[in-house]
CHARMM internal coordinates of N, CA and C (Angstrom, degrees):
IC EDIT
DIST 1 N 1 CA 1.4643
DIST 1 CA 1 C 1.5946
ANGL 1 N 1 CA 1 C 106.22
DIST 1 C 2 N 1.3259
ANGL 1 CA 1 C 2 N 119.19
DIHE 1 N 1 CA 1 C 2 N -27.57
DIST 2 N 2 CA 1.4680
ANGL 1 C 2 N 2 CA 118.92
DIHE 1 CA 1 C 2 N 2 CA -178.89
DIST 2 CA 2 C 1.4965
ANGL 2 N 2 CA 2 C 114.64
DIHE 1 C 2 N 2 CA 2 C -71.14
DIST 2 C 3 N 1.3900
ANGL 2 CA 2 C 3 N 115.36
DIHE 2 N 2 CA 2 C 3 N -21.27
DIST 3 N 3 CA 1.4544
ANGL 2 C 3 N 3 CA 117.01
DIHE 2 CA 2 C 3 N 3 CA 178.72
DIST 3 CA 3 C 1.4751
ANGL 3 N 3 CA 3 C 111.59
DIHE 2 C 3 N 3 CA 3 C -90.55
DIST 3 C 4 N 1.3308
ANGL 3 CA 3 C 4 N 119.40
DIHE 3 N 3 CA 3 C 4 N -23.53
DIST 4 N 4 CA 1.5176
ANGL 3 C 4 N 4 CA 122.47
DIHE 3 CA 3 C 4 N 4 CA -175.01
DIST 4 CA 4 C 1.5688
ANGL 4 N 4 CA 4 C 106.25
DIHE 3 C 4 N 4 CA 4 C -74.05
DIST 4 C 5 N 1.3101
ANGL 4 CA 4 C 5 N 120.60
DIHE 4 N 4 CA 4 C 5 N -43.02
DIST 5 N 5 CA 1.4525
ANGL 4 C 5 N 5 CA 123.08
DIHE 4 CA 4 C 5 N 5 CA -172.16
DIST 5 CA 5 C 1.5052
ANGL 5 N 5 CA 5 C 109.02
DIHE 4 C 5 N 5 CA 5 C -57.96
DIST 5 C 6 N 1.3825
ANGL 5 CA 5 C 6 N 128.49
DIHE 5 N 5 CA 5 C 6 N -54.50
DIST 6 N 6 CA 1.3951
ANGL 5 C 6 N 6 CA 125.34
DIHE 5 CA 5 C 6 N 6 CA -179.72
DIST 6 CA 6 C 1.5303
ANGL 6 N 6 CA 6 C 113.29
DIHE 5 C 6 N 6 CA 6 C -56.97
DIST 6 C 7 N 1.3673
ANGL 6 CA 6 C 7 N 115.39
DIHE 6 N 6 CA 6 C 7 N -41.25
DIST 7 N 7 CA 1.4685
ANGL 6 C 7 N 7 CA 119.12
DIHE 6 CA 6 C 7 N 7 CA 177.22
DIST 7 CA 7 C 1.4838
ANGL 7 N 7 CA 7 C 111.43
DIHE 6 C 7 N 7 CA 7 C -60.97
DIST 7 C 8 N 1.3733
ANGL 7 CA 7 C 8 N 123.69
DIHE 7 N 7 CA 7 C 8 N -42.06
DIST 8 N 8 CA 1.3335
ANGL 7 C 8 N 8 CA 125.84
DIHE 7 CA 7 C 8 N 8 CA -178.97
DIST 8 CA 8 C 1.6027
ANGL 8 N 8 CA 8 C 109.88
DIHE 7 C 8 N 8 CA 8 C -68.09
DIST 8 C 9 N 1.2563
ANGL 8 CA 8 C 9 N 114.41
DIHE 8 N 8 CA 8 C 9 N -40.08
DIST 9 N 9 CA 1.5310
ANGL 8 C 9 N 9 CA 119.08
DIHE 8 CA 8 C 9 N 9 CA 179.46
DIST 9 CA 9 C 1.5632
ANGL 9 N 9 CA 9 C 107.14
DIHE 8 C 9 N 9 CA 9 C -64.91
DIST 9 C 10 N 1.3536
ANGL 9 CA 9 C 10 N 118.19
DIHE 9 N 9 CA 9 C 10 N -44.03
DIST 10 N 10 CA 1.4575
ANGL 9 C 10 N 10 CA 117.18
DIHE 9 CA 9 C 10 N 10 CA 174.80
DIST 10 CA 10 C 1.5101
ANGL 10 N 10 CA 10 C 115.37
DIHE 9 C 10 N 10 CA 10 C -57.02
DIST 10 C 11 N 1.3124
ANGL 10 CA 10 C 11 N 115.84
DIHE 10 N 10 CA 10 C 11 N -40.41
DIST 11 N 11 CA 1.4617
ANGL 10 C 11 N 11 CA 117.08
DIHE 10 CA 10 C 11 N 11 CA -174.33
DIST 11 CA 11 C 1.6003
ANGL 11 N 11 CA 11 C 108.27
DIHE 10 C 11 N 11 CA 11 C -75.18
DIST 11 C 12 N 1.3502
ANGL 11 CA 11 C 12 N 115.50
DIHE 11 N 11 CA 11 C 12 N -31.01
DIST 12 N 12 CA 1.4719
ANGL 11 C 12 N 12 CA 118.57
DIHE 11 CA 11 C 12 N 12 CA 175.46
DIST 12 CA 12 C 1.5100
ANGL 12 N 12 CA 12 C 109.82
DIHE 11 C 12 N 12 CA 12 C -63.90
DIST 12 C 13 N 1.3883
ANGL 12 CA 12 C 13 N 116.17
DIHE 12 N 12 CA 12 C 13 N -39.16
DIST 13 N 13 CA 1.4473
ANGL 12 C 13 N 13 CA 119.38
DIHE 12 CA 12 C 13 N 13 CA -173.77
DIST 13 CA 13 C 1.5296
ANGL 13 N 13 CA 13 C 105.40
DIHE 12 C 13 N 13 CA 13 C -72.64
DIST 13 C 14 N 1.3142
ANGL 13 CA 13 C 14 N 121.60
DIHE 13 N 13 CA 13 C 14 N -40.63
DIST 14 N 14 CA 1.4438
ANGL 13 C 14 N 14 CA 125.49
DIHE 13 CA 13 C 14 N 14 CA 177.83
DIST 14 CA 14 C 1.4996
ANGL 14 N 14 CA 14 C 111.86
DIHE 13 C 14 N 14 CA 14 C -60.04
DIST 14 C 15 N 1.4746
ANGL 14 CA 14 C 15 N 116.40
DIHE 14 N 14 CA 14 C 15 N -40.22
DIST 15 N 15 CA 1.3975
ANGL 14 C 15 N 15 CA 117.93
DIHE 14 CA 14 C 15 N 15 CA -178.72
DIST 15 CA 15 C 1.5443
ANGL 15 N 15 CA 15 C 109.92
DIHE 14 C 15 N 15 CA 15 C -68.85
DIST 15 C 16 N 1.3502
ANGL 15 CA 15 C 16 N 117.44
DIHE 15 N 15 CA 15 C 16 N -38.46
DIST 16 N 16 CA 1.4885
ANGL 15 C 16 N 16 CA 119.15
DIHE 15 CA 15 C 16 N 16 CA 179.72
DIST 16 CA 16 C 1.4620
ANGL 16 N 16 CA 16 C 110.40
DIHE 15 C 16 N 16 CA 16 C -67.96
DIST 16 C 17 N 1.2704
ANGL 16 CA 16 C 17 N 121.17
DIHE 16 N 16 CA 16 C 17 N -39.68
DIST 17 N 17 CA 1.4390
ANGL 16 C 17 N 17 CA 127.13
DIHE 16 CA 16 C 17 N 17 CA 178.02
DIST 17 CA 17 C 1.5240
ANGL 17 N 17 CA 17 C 109.03
DIHE 16 C 17 N 17 CA 17 C -59.84
DIST 17 C 18 N 1.2797
ANGL 17 CA 17 C 18 N 114.18
DIHE 17 N 17 CA 17 C 18 N -45.10
DIST 18 N 18 CA 1.5246
ANGL 17 C 18 N 18 CA 118.86
DIHE 17 CA 17 C 18 N 18 CA -177.41
DIST 18 CA 18 C 1.5523
ANGL 18 N 18 CA 18 C 108.73
DIHE 17 C 18 N 18 CA 18 C -66.30
DIST 18 C 19 N 1.3483
ANGL 18 CA 18 C 19 N 118.93
DIHE 18 N 18 CA 18 C 19 N -39.21
DIST 19 N 19 CA 1.4212
ANGL 18 C 19 N 19 CA 119.09
DIHE 18 CA 18 C 19 N 19 CA -178.41
DIST 19 CA 19 C 1.5344
ANGL 19 N 19 CA 19 C 109.92
DIHE 18 C 19 N 19 CA 19 C -70.88
DIST 19 C 20 N 1.3839
ANGL 19 CA 19 C 20 N 116.98
DIHE 19 N 19 CA 19 C 20 N -35.84
DIST 20 N 20 CA 1.5046
ANGL 19 C 20 N 20 CA 117.72
DIHE 19 CA 19 C 20 N 20 CA 176.45
DIST 20 CA 20 C 1.5188
ANGL 20 N 20 CA 20 C 111.87
DIHE 19 C 20 N 20 CA 20 C -64.45
DIST 20 C 21 N 1.2723
ANGL 20 CA 20 C 21 N 113.00
DIHE 20 N 20 CA 20 C 21 N -38.48
DIST 21 N 21 CA 1.5869
ANGL 20 C 21 N 21 CA 113.83
DIHE 20 CA 20 C 21 N 21 CA 176.23
DIST 21 CA 21 C 1.4328
ANGL 21 N 21 CA 21 C 111.30
DIHE 20 C 21 N 21 CA 21 C -71.67
DIST 21 C 22 N 1.3125
ANGL 21 CA 21 C 22 N 123.54
DIHE 21 N 21 CA 21 C 22 N -29.92
DIST 22 N 22 CA 1.4657
ANGL 21 C 22 N 22 CA 122.12
DIHE 21 CA 21 C 22 N 22 CA 179.52
DIST 22 CA 22 C 1.5295
ANGL 22 N 22 CA 22 C 108.17
DIHE 21 C 22 N 22 CA 22 C -72.09
DIST 22 C 23 N 1.3070
ANGL 22 CA 22 C 23 N 113.22
DIHE 22 N 22 CA 22 C 23 N -38.03
DIST 23 N 23 CA 1.5431
ANGL 22 C 23 N 23 CA 116.21
DIHE 22 CA 22 C 23 N 23 CA -179.23
DIST 23 CA 23 C 1.5805
ANGL 23 N 23 CA 23 C 109.84
DIHE 22 C 23 N 23 CA 23 C -72.39
DIST 23 C 24 N 1.3008
ANGL 23 CA 23 C 24 N 114.34
DIHE 23 N 23 CA 23 C 24 N -33.10
DIST 24 N 24 CA 1.4996
ANGL 23 C 24 N 24 CA 116.94
DIHE 23 CA 23 C 24 N 24 CA 176.11
DIST 24 CA 24 C 1.4499
ANGL 24 N 24 CA 24 C 111.17
DIHE 23 C 24 N 24 CA 24 C -66.12
DIST 24 C 25 N 1.4551
ANGL 24 CA 24 C 25 N 119.99
DIHE 24 N 24 CA 24 C 25 N -39.09
DIST 25 N 25 CA 1.4712
ANGL 24 C 25 N 25 CA 123.75
DIHE 24 CA 24 C 25 N 25 CA 175.75
DIST 25 CA 25 C 1.4818
ANGL 25 N 25 CA 25 C 113.00
DIHE 24 C 25 N 25 CA 25 C -64.82
DIST 25 C 26 N 1.3476
ANGL 25 CA 25 C 26 N 117.14
DIHE 25 N 25 CA 25 C 26 N -37.08
DIST 26 N 26 CA 1.4449
ANGL 25 C 26 N 26 CA 122.49
DIHE 25 CA 25 C 26 N 26 CA 176.40
DIST 26 CA 26 C 1.5706
ANGL 26 N 26 CA 26 C 107.33
DIHE 25 C 26 N 26 CA 26 C -65.82
DIST 26 C 27 N 1.2548
ANGL 26 CA 26 C 27 N 114.35
DIHE 26 N 26 CA 26 C 27 N -46.11
DIST 27 N 27 CA 1.5459
ANGL 26 C 27 N 27 CA 117.71
DIHE 26 CA 26 C 27 N 27 CA -176.71
DIST 27 CA 27 C 1.5111
ANGL 27 N 27 CA 27 C 112.63
DIHE 26 C 27 N 27 CA 27 C -62.48
DIST 27 C 28 N 1.4088
ANGL 27 CA 27 C 28 N 116.92
DIHE 27 N 27 CA 27 C 28 N -33.92
DIST 28 N 28 CA 1.4470
ANGL 27 C 28 N 28 CA 118.77
DIHE 27 CA 27 C 28 N 28 CA -178.72
DIST 28 CA 28 C 1.5570
ANGL 28 N 28 CA 28 C 111.11
DIHE 27 C 28 N 28 CA 28 C -84.53
DIST 28 C 29 N 1.2379
ANGL 28 CA 28 C 29 N 118.76
DIHE 28 N 28 CA 28 C 29 N -29.15
DIST 29 N 29 CA 1.5444
ANGL 28 C 29 N 29 CA 116.65
DIHE 28 CA 28 C 29 N 29 CA -166.64
DIST 29 CA 29 C 1.6153
ANGL 29 N 29 CA 29 C 107.21
DIHE 28 C 29 N 29 CA 29 C -104.03
DIST 29 C 30 N 1.3116
ANGL 29 CA 29 C 30 N 121.66
DIHE 29 N 29 CA 29 C 30 N -9.38
DIST 30 N 30 CA 1.3936
ANGL 29 C 30 N 30 CA 119.74
DIHE 29 CA 29 C 30 N 30 CA -173.40
DIST 30 CA 30 C 1.5701
ANGL 30 N 30 CA 30 C 109.84
DIHE 29 C 30 N 30 CA 30 C -85.09
DIST 30 C 31 N 1.3157
ANGL 30 CA 30 C 31 N 114.30
DIHE 30 N 30 CA 30 C 31 N 144.23
DIST 31 N 31 CA 1.4969
ANGL 30 C 31 N 31 CA 118.88
DIHE 30 CA 30 C 31 N 31 CA -179.96
DIST 31 CA 31 C 1.5305
ANGL 31 N 31 CA 31 C 108.88
DIHE 30 C 31 N 31 CA 31 C -89.99
DIST 31 C 32 N 1.2818
ANGL 31 CA 31 C 32 N 118.60
DIHE 31 N 31 CA 31 C 32 N -18.99
DIST 32 N 32 CA 1.5445
ANGL 31 C 32 N 32 CA 123.41
DIHE 31 CA 31 C 32 N 32 CA -176.41
DIST 32 CA 32 C 1.6467
ANGL 32 N 32 CA 32 C 106.58
DIHE 31 C 32 N 32 CA 32 C -79.78
DIST 32 C 33 N 1.2763
ANGL 32 CA 32 C 33 N 112.19
DIHE 32 N 32 CA 32 C 33 N 122.63
DIST 33 N 33 CA 1.5163
ANGL 32 C 33 N 33 CA 114.18
DIHE 32 CA 32 C 33 N 33 CA 179.54
DIST 33 CA 33 C 1.5304
ANGL 33 N 33 CA 33 C 114.24
DIHE 32 C 33 N 33 CA 33 C -67.79
DIST 33 C 34 N 1.3526
ANGL 33 CA 33 C 34 N 117.34
DIHE 33 N 33 CA 33 C 34 N -29.63
DIST 34 N 34 CA 1.4719
ANGL 33 C 34 N 34 CA 121.62
DIHE 33 CA 33 C 34 N 34 CA 179.17
DIST 34 CA 34 C 1.6036
ANGL 34 N 34 CA 34 C 109.05
DIHE 33 C 34 N 34 CA 34 C -70.95
DIST 34 C 35 N 1.2517
ANGL 34 CA 34 C 35 N 115.04
DIHE 34 N 34 CA 34 C 35 N -36.15
DIST 35 N 35 CA 1.5365
ANGL 34 C 35 N 35 CA 118.74
DIHE 34 CA 34 C 35 N 35 CA -177.53
DIST 35 CA 35 C 1.5691
ANGL 35 N 35 CA 35 C 102.83
DIHE 34 C 35 N 35 CA 35 C -71.63
DIST 35 C 36 N 1.3748
ANGL 35 CA 35 C 36 N 118.18
DIHE 35 N 35 CA 35 C 36 N -46.18
DIST 36 N 36 CA 1.4260
ANGL 35 C 36 N 36 CA 120.29
DIHE 35 CA 35 C 36 N 36 CA -177.00
DIST 36 CA 36 C 1.5645
ANGL 36 N 36 CA 36 C 110.78
DIHE 35 C 36 N 36 CA 36 C -60.27
DIST 36 C 37 N 1.3052
ANGL 36 CA 36 C 37 N 114.40
DIHE 36 N 36 CA 36 C 37 N -43.00
DIST 37 N 37 CA 1.4690
ANGL 36 C 37 N 37 CA 120.15
DIHE 36 CA 36 C 37 N 37 CA 178.21
DIST 37 CA 37 C 1.5513
ANGL 37 N 37 CA 37 C 114.49
DIHE 36 C 37 N 37 CA 37 C -63.26
DIST 37 C 38 N 1.3333
ANGL 37 CA 37 C 38 N 113.57
DIHE 37 N 37 CA 37 C 38 N -43.22
DIST 38 N 38 CA 1.4419
ANGL 37 C 38 N 38 CA 116.42
DIHE 37 CA 37 C 38 N 38 CA 174.05
DIST 38 CA 38 C 1.5281
ANGL 38 N 38 CA 38 C 114.19
DIHE 37 C 38 N 38 CA 38 C -63.72
DIST 38 C 39 N 1.2786
ANGL 38 CA 38 C 39 N 117.61
DIHE 38 N 38 CA 38 C 39 N -37.60
DIST 39 N 39 CA 1.5143
ANGL 38 C 39 N 39 CA 121.21
DIHE 38 CA 38 C 39 N 39 CA 177.60
DIST 39 CA 39 C 1.5307
ANGL 39 N 39 CA 39 C 111.60
DIHE 38 C 39 N 39 CA 39 C -65.32
DIST 39 C 40 N 1.3991
ANGL 39 CA 39 C 40 N 112.87
DIHE 39 N 39 CA 39 C 40 N -44.08
DIST 40 N 40 CA 1.4725
ANGL 39 C 40 N 40 CA 111.42
DIHE 39 CA 39 C 40 N 40 CA -179.86
DIST 40 CA 40 C 1.4954
ANGL 40 N 40 CA 40 C 110.51
DIHE 39 C 40 N 40 CA 40 C -69.74
DIST 40 C 41 N 1.3003
ANGL 40 CA 40 C 41 N 119.81
DIHE 40 N 40 CA 40 C 41 N -35.57
DIST 41 N 41 CA 1.4194
ANGL 40 C 41 N 41 CA 121.50
DIHE 40 CA 40 C 41 N 41 CA 175.70
DIST 41 CA 41 C 1.5492
ANGL 41 N 41 CA 41 C 115.26
DIHE 40 C 41 N 41 CA 41 C -62.84
DIST 41 C 42 N 1.3052
ANGL 41 CA 41 C 42 N 114.35
DIHE 41 N 41 CA 41 C 42 N -36.60
DIST 42 N 42 CA 1.5183
ANGL 41 C 42 N 42 CA 116.01
DIHE 41 CA 41 C 42 N 42 CA 172.13
DIST 42 CA 42 C 1.4996
ANGL 42 N 42 CA 42 C 112.38
DIHE 41 C 42 N 42 CA 42 C -68.44
DIST 42 C 43 N 1.3520
ANGL 42 CA 42 C 43 N 118.59
DIHE 42 N 42 CA 42 C 43 N -36.94
DIST 43 N 43 CA 1.4952
ANGL 42 C 43 N 43 CA 117.31
DIHE 42 CA 42 C 43 N 43 CA 173.75
DIST 43 CA 43 C 1.5063
ANGL 43 N 43 CA 43 C 113.48
DIHE 42 C 43 N 43 CA 43 C -62.71
DIST 43 C 44 N 1.2923
ANGL 43 CA 43 C 44 N 117.87
DIHE 43 N 43 CA 43 C 44 N -41.65
DIST 44 N 44 CA 1.4073
ANGL 43 C 44 N 44 CA 125.49
DIHE 43 CA 43 C 44 N 44 CA -178.15
DIST 44 CA 44 C 1.5971
ANGL 44 N 44 CA 44 C 108.84
DIHE 43 C 44 N 44 CA 44 C -67.09
DIST 44 C 45 N 1.3254
ANGL 44 CA 44 C 45 N 120.18
DIHE 44 N 44 CA 44 C 45 N -40.88
DIST 45 N 45 CA 1.3796
ANGL 44 C 45 N 45 CA 122.90
DIHE 44 CA 44 C 45 N 45 CA 179.88
DIST 45 CA 45 C 1.5381
ANGL 45 N 45 CA 45 C 109.88
DIHE 44 C 45 N 45 CA 45 C -67.88
DIST 45 C 46 N 1.2935
ANGL 45 CA 45 C 46 N 116.02
DIHE 45 N 45 CA 45 C 46 N -38.02
DIST 46 N 46 CA 1.5281
ANGL 45 C 46 N 46 CA 117.82
DIHE 45 CA 45 C 46 N 46 CA 179.41
DIST 46 CA 46 C 1.4988
ANGL 46 N 46 CA 46 C 113.38
DIHE 45 C 46 N 46 CA 46 C -67.22
DIST 46 C 47 N 1.3309
ANGL 46 CA 46 C 47 N 112.82
DIHE 46 N 46 CA 46 C 47 N -37.56
DIST 47 N 47 CA 1.5089
ANGL 46 C 47 N 47 CA 120.98
DIHE 46 CA 46 C 47 N 47 CA 178.84
DIST 47 CA 47 C 1.6473
ANGL 47 N 47 CA 47 C 104.90
DIHE 46 C 47 N 47 CA 47 C -64.92
DIST 47 C 48 N 1.2909
ANGL 47 CA 47 C 48 N 113.06
DIHE 47 N 47 CA 47 C 48 N -48.85
DIST 48 N 48 CA 1.4873
ANGL 47 C 48 N 48 CA 113.80
DIHE 47 CA 47 C 48 N 48 CA -176.30
DIST 48 CA 48 C 1.5763
ANGL 48 N 48 CA 48 C 107.45
DIHE 47 C 48 N 48 CA 48 C -61.48
DIST 48 C 49 N 1.2358
ANGL 48 CA 48 C 49 N 118.60
DIHE 48 N 48 CA 48 C 49 N -47.68
DIST 49 N 49 CA 1.4197
ANGL 48 C 49 N 49 CA 121.97
DIHE 48 CA 48 C 49 N 49 CA -174.67
DIST 49 CA 49 C 1.5492
ANGL 49 N 49 CA 49 C 110.64
DIHE 48 C 49 N 49 CA 49 C -60.52
DIST 49 C 50 N 1.3236
ANGL 49 CA 49 C 50 N 119.10
DIHE 49 N 49 CA 49 C 50 N -44.30
DIST 50 N 50 CA 1.4155
ANGL 49 C 50 N 50 CA 123.10
DIHE 49 CA 49 C 50 N 50 CA 179.59
DIST 50 CA 50 C 1.5251
ANGL 50 N 50 CA 50 C 109.75
DIHE 49 C 50 N 50 CA 50 C -67.24
DIST 50 C 51 N 1.3307
ANGL 50 CA 50 C 51 N 115.98
DIHE 50 N 50 CA 50 C 51 N -42.18
DIST 51 N 51 CA 1.4308
ANGL 50 C 51 N 51 CA 120.21
DIHE 50 CA 50 C 51 N 51 CA 174.76
DIST 51 CA 51 C 1.5932
ANGL 51 N 51 CA 51 C 113.58
DIHE 50 C 51 N 51 CA 51 C -55.50
DIST 51 C 52 N 1.3070
ANGL 51 CA 51 C 52 N 115.73
DIHE 51 N 51 CA 51 C 52 N -48.63
DIST 52 N 52 CA 1.4220
ANGL 51 C 52 N 52 CA 120.25
DIHE 51 CA 51 C 52 N 52 CA 176.93
DIST 52 CA 52 C 1.4690
ANGL 52 N 52 CA 52 C 114.86
DIHE 51 C 52 N 52 CA 52 C -65.26
DIST 52 C 53 N 1.3566
ANGL 52 CA 52 C 53 N 118.52
DIHE 52 N 52 CA 52 C 53 N -32.88
DIST 53 N 53 CA 1.4340
ANGL 52 C 53 N 53 CA 122.98
DIHE 52 CA 52 C 53 N 53 CA 178.38
DIST 53 CA 53 C 1.6119
ANGL 53 N 53 CA 53 C 108.04
DIHE 52 C 53 N 53 CA 53 C -71.09
DIST 53 C 54 N 1.3213
ANGL 53 CA 53 C 54 N 116.24
DIHE 53 N 53 CA 53 C 54 N -40.13
DIST 54 N 54 CA 1.4271
ANGL 53 C 54 N 54 CA 120.16
DIHE 53 CA 53 C 54 N 54 CA 178.59
DIST 54 CA 54 C 1.6317
ANGL 54 N 54 CA 54 C 111.70
DIHE 53 C 54 N 54 CA 54 C -65.96
DIST 54 C 55 N 1.3375
ANGL 54 CA 54 C 55 N 109.58
DIHE 54 N 54 CA 54 C 55 N -38.74
DIST 55 N 55 CA 1.5406
ANGL 54 C 55 N 55 CA 110.43
DIHE 54 CA 54 C 55 N 55 CA 179.52
DIST 55 CA 55 C 1.6034
ANGL 55 N 55 CA 55 C 109.22
DIHE 54 C 55 N 55 CA 55 C -67.88
DIST 55 C 56 N 1.3463
ANGL 55 CA 55 C 56 N 116.09
DIHE 55 N 55 CA 55 C 56 N -37.16
DIST 56 N 56 CA 1.4590
ANGL 55 C 56 N 56 CA 119.68
DIHE 55 CA 55 C 56 N 56 CA 179.65
DIST 56 CA 56 C 1.5877
ANGL 56 N 56 CA 56 C 105.89
DIHE 55 C 56 N 56 CA 56 C -60.77
DIST 56 C 57 N 1.2321
ANGL 56 CA 56 C 57 N 117.96
DIHE 56 N 56 CA 56 C 57 N -50.43
DIST 57 N 57 CA 1.4050
ANGL 56 C 57 N 57 CA 116.72
DIHE 56 CA 56 C 57 N 57 CA -173.55
DIST 57 CA 57 C 1.6064
ANGL 57 N 57 CA 57 C 108.76
DIHE 56 C 57 N 57 CA 57 C -68.28
DIST 57 C 58 N 1.2666
ANGL 57 CA 57 C 58 N 119.37
DIHE 57 N 57 CA 57 C 58 N -30.57
DIST 58 N 58 CA 1.4874
ANGL 57 C 58 N 58 CA 123.65
DIHE 57 CA 57 C 58 N 58 CA 179.60
DIST 58 CA 58 C 1.5752
ANGL 58 N 58 CA 58 C 107.98
DIHE 57 C 58 N 58 CA 58 C -69.00
DIST 58 C 59 N 1.3344
ANGL 58 CA 58 C 59 N 115.54
DIHE 58 N 58 CA 58 C 59 N -43.89
DIST 59 N 59 CA 1.4954
ANGL 58 C 59 N 59 CA 117.20
DIHE 58 CA 58 C 59 N 59 CA -178.57
DIST 59 CA 59 C 1.5556
ANGL 59 N 59 CA 59 C 109.01
DIHE 58 C 59 N 59 CA 59 C -71.19
DIST 59 C 60 N 1.3564
ANGL 59 CA 59 C 60 N 117.19
DIHE 59 N 59 CA 59 C 60 N -37.14
DIST 60 N 60 CA 1.4383
ANGL 59 C 60 N 60 CA 116.20
DIHE 59 CA 59 C 60 N 60 CA -179.67
DIST 60 CA 60 C 1.5314
ANGL 60 N 60 CA 60 C 110.95
DIHE 59 C 60 N 60 CA 60 C -72.83
DIST 60 C 61 N 1.2652
ANGL 60 CA 60 C 61 N 121.05
DIHE 60 N 60 CA 60 C 61 N -23.40
DIST 61 N 61 CA 1.4675
ANGL 60 C 61 N 61 CA 120.43
DIHE 60 CA 60 C 61 N 61 CA 175.84
DIST 61 CA 61 C 1.5519
ANGL 61 N 61 CA 61 C 111.10
DIHE 60 C 61 N 61 CA 61 C -77.62
DIST 61 C 62 N 1.3144
ANGL 61 CA 61 C 62 N 116.66
DIHE 61 N 61 CA 61 C 62 N -21.48
DIST 62 N 62 CA 1.5398
ANGL 61 C 62 N 62 CA 116.47
DIHE 61 CA 61 C 62 N 62 CA -177.52
DIST 62 CA 62 C 1.4214
ANGL 62 N 62 CA 62 C 110.60
DIHE 61 C 62 N 62 CA 62 C -79.70
DIST 62 C 63 N 1.3318
ANGL 62 CA 62 C 63 N 116.77
DIHE 62 N 62 CA 62 C 63 N -28.52
DIST 63 N 63 CA 1.5344
ANGL 62 C 63 N 63 CA 116.20
DIHE 62 CA 62 C 63 N 63 CA -176.69
DIST 63 CA 63 C 1.4740
ANGL 63 N 63 CA 63 C 116.01
DIHE 62 C 63 N 63 CA 63 C -93.81
END
COOR INIT
IC SEED 1 N 1 CA 1 C
IC BUILD
């Protein structure tokens, strides 16, 4: 079980990074302003979510 958890975490990180790159590609290449705004909003939401998750792990590890 101790080996499976890091592998799963790495795959989740790769999946999230792939989705962020896909949304950035859509945001840069689309001519539709609504689609570009939604893609940029999705990227910002993912970054905020990952940042809050990282801060939660950091604060939990300190105490």
